[in-house]
RODO-2510 file (C-alpha; in nm, 4 decimals, decimal comma):
residues 133
     n   res          X          Y          Z
     1     x    -0,0012     0,0085    -0,0177
     2     x     0,2835     0,2423     0,0738
     3     x     0,4641     0,1815    -0,2588
     4     x     0,1135     0,2670    -0,4142
     5     x     0,0781     0,5858    -0,2294
     6     x     0,4516     0,6981    -0,3047
     7     x     0,3800     0,6157    -0,6853
     8     x     0,0559     0,8009    -0,6750
     9     x     0,2219     1,1217    -0,5341
    10     x     0,5140     1,0967    -0,7575
    11     x     0,2768     1,0896    -1,0648
    12     x     0,0644     1,3903    -0,9180
    13     x     0,3526     1,5841    -0,8899
    14     x     0,4537     1,5065    -1,2368
    15     x     0,1065     1,5739    -1,3718
    16     x     0,0711     1,9301    -1,1738
    17     x     0,3974     2,0545    -1,3367
    18     x     0,2713     1,9515    -1,6749
    19     x    -0,1299     2,0206    -1,7031
    20     x    -0,2893     2,3631    -1,6869
    21     x    -0,4322     2,3044    -1,3408
    22     x    -0,2141     2,2718    -1,0157
    23     x    -0,4069     2,1583    -0,7236
    24     x    -0,1042     2,2087    -0,5119
    25     x    -0,1477     2,6109    -0,5360
    26     x    -0,5372     2,6016    -0,4805
    27     x    -0,4841     2,6946    -0,0918
    28     x    -0,2816     2,9886    -0,1993
    29     x    -0,5079     3,1085    -0,4672
    30     x    -0,7915     3,0994    -0,2024
    31     x    -0,5694     3,3168     0,0385
    32     x    -0,4748     3,5604    -0,2493
    33     x    -0,8696     3,5937    -0,3220
    34     x    -0,9406     3,7042     0,0283
    35     x    -0,6442     3,9280     0,0346
    36     x    -0,6720     4,1101    -0,2836
    37     x    -0,4825     4,4431    -0,3277
    38     x    -0,6754     4,7530    -0,3584
    39     x    -0,6406     4,7600    -0,7099
    40     x    -0,7485     4,4027    -0,7554
    41     x    -1,0636     4,4726    -0,5489
    42     x    -1,1439     4,7829    -0,7792
    43     x    -1,1152     4,6054    -1,0968
    44     x    -1,3221     4,3059    -0,9607
    45     x    -1,5927     4,4905    -0,7840
    46     x    -1,6271     4,7839    -1,0137
    47     x    -1,5858     4,6041    -1,3541
    48     x    -1,4813     4,2452    -1,4129
    49     x    -1,7706     4,0915    -1,1818
    50     x    -2,0335     4,2120    -1,3683
    51     x    -1,9288     4,1372    -1,7069
    52     x    -2,1371     3,8954    -1,9468
    53     x    -1,8481     3,6608    -1,9597
    54     x    -1,7046     3,4547    -1,6664
    55     x    -1,3689     3,6043    -1,5289
    56     x    -1,2196     3,4100    -1,2438
    57     x    -0,9971     3,5821    -0,9801
    58     x    -0,6599     3,4322    -0,8448
    59     x    -0,7044     3,1377    -1,1037
    60     x    -0,4197     2,8676    -1,0960
    61     x    -0,2799     2,7963    -1,4477
    62     x    -0,0073     2,5445    -1,4386
    63     x     0,2747     2,6533    -1,1725
    64     x     0,1239     3,0270    -1,1738
    65     x    -0,1476     3,1874    -1,0112
    66     x    -0,2866     3,4630    -1,2335
    67     x    -0,4746     3,7773    -1,1089
    68     x    -0,7709     3,7175    -1,3299
    69     x    -0,8678     3,4571    -1,6063
    70     x    -1,1547     3,4729    -1,8851
    71     x    -1,1234     3,1196    -1,9898
    72     x    -1,3701     3,1859    -2,3074
    73     x    -1,1202     3,4183    -2,4627
    74     x    -0,7963     3,2521    -2,2791
    75     x    -0,7156     3,6029    -2,1661
    76     x    -0,4908     3,6495    -1,8643
    77     x    -0,5189     3,9835    -1,6816
    78     x    -0,2237     4,0839    -1,4570
    79     x    -0,2086     4,4005    -1,2312
    80     x     0,1582     4,4938    -1,1560
    81     x     0,2813     4,6731    -0,8626
    82     x     0,6155     4,8263    -0,8005
    83     x     0,8060     4,4910    -0,7733
    84     x     0,7166     4,4056    -1,1556
    85     x     0,9467     4,6994    -1,2497
    86     x     1,2725     4,6180    -1,1205
    87     x     1,5024     4,3987    -1,3308
    88     x     1,4339     4,0690    -1,1358
    89     x     1,0598     4,1097    -1,1423
    90     x     1,0628     4,2255    -1,4851
    91     x     1,2566     3,9109    -1,5931
    92     x     1,0317     3,6849    -1,3873
    93     x     0,7287     3,8259    -1,5659
    94     x     0,8859     3,7749    -1,8882
    95     x     0,9403     3,3901    -1,8272
    96     x     0,5853     3,3605    -1,6773
    97     x     0,4014     3,5462    -1,9701
    98     x     0,5939     3,2715    -2,2142
    99     x     0,4688     2,9924    -2,0086
   100     x     0,1281     3,1092    -2,0166
   101     x     0,1386     3,2172    -2,3788
   102     x     0,2683     2,8434    -2,4594
   103     x    -0,0741     2,7277    -2,3051
   104     x    -0,2535     2,9346    -2,5767
   105     x    -0,3308     3,2435    -2,3476
   106     x    -0,2965     3,6208    -2,4175
   107     x    -0,1560     3,8000    -2,1382
   108     x    -0,2282     4,1847    -2,0491
   109     x    -0,0543     4,3743    -1,7949
   110     x    -0,1883     4,7108    -1,6336
   111     x     0,0052     4,8639    -1,3572
   112     x    -0,1171     4,9733    -1,0519
   113     x    -0,0968     5,3432    -1,1536
   114     x    -0,3259     5,2343    -1,4704
   115     x    -0,5968     5,1504    -1,2140
   116     x    -0,5727     5,4246    -1,0064
   117     x    -0,5220     5,7032    -1,2776
   118     x    -0,6791     5,5631    -1,5998
   119     x    -0,9342     5,3335    -1,4840
   120     x    -1,1903     5,3816    -1,7605
   121     x    -0,9126     5,3222    -2,0239
   122     x    -0,8132     4,9899    -1,8777
   123     x    -1,1913     4,8821    -1,8642
   124     x    -1,2480     4,9942    -2,2248
   125     x    -0,9275     4,8249    -2,3165
   126     x    -1,0586     4,4962    -2,1750
   127     x    -1,3892     4,5345    -2,3313
   128     x    -1,2262     4,5644    -2,6687
   129     x    -1,0129     4,2471    -2,6033
   130     x    -1,3208     4,0533    -2,4898
   131     x    -1,5041     4,1580    -2,8068
   132     x    -1,8011     4,3412    -2,6078
   133     x    -1,7219     4,6856    -2,7275
***
């Protein structure tokens, strides 16, 4: 019985690295949903939540948790705080975007400054990308 459990665990670990869903990150995603940033809350409650397409918050895709995801359009929406603009953050974002794009997704990024200073422009851009405008 022990061998089967170890074998199953090893198999599940391999699967989670190679599929578009990773159950090992589900707890982290749930925590992030409860502790959204001010900008994420604004975009969610003031815009995305009421769209006529389904958008998920803190969605697990492969080894990543994306801020927002619209599966019907394979659109990943990321909000970037200041940590995304240093060299290490930008390099990590490029790798992450590449991995998500290899799964057939389009990744769009908006800075927190965009949300705070040009919310209507961000919303209009998303409406166009989703074919709703």
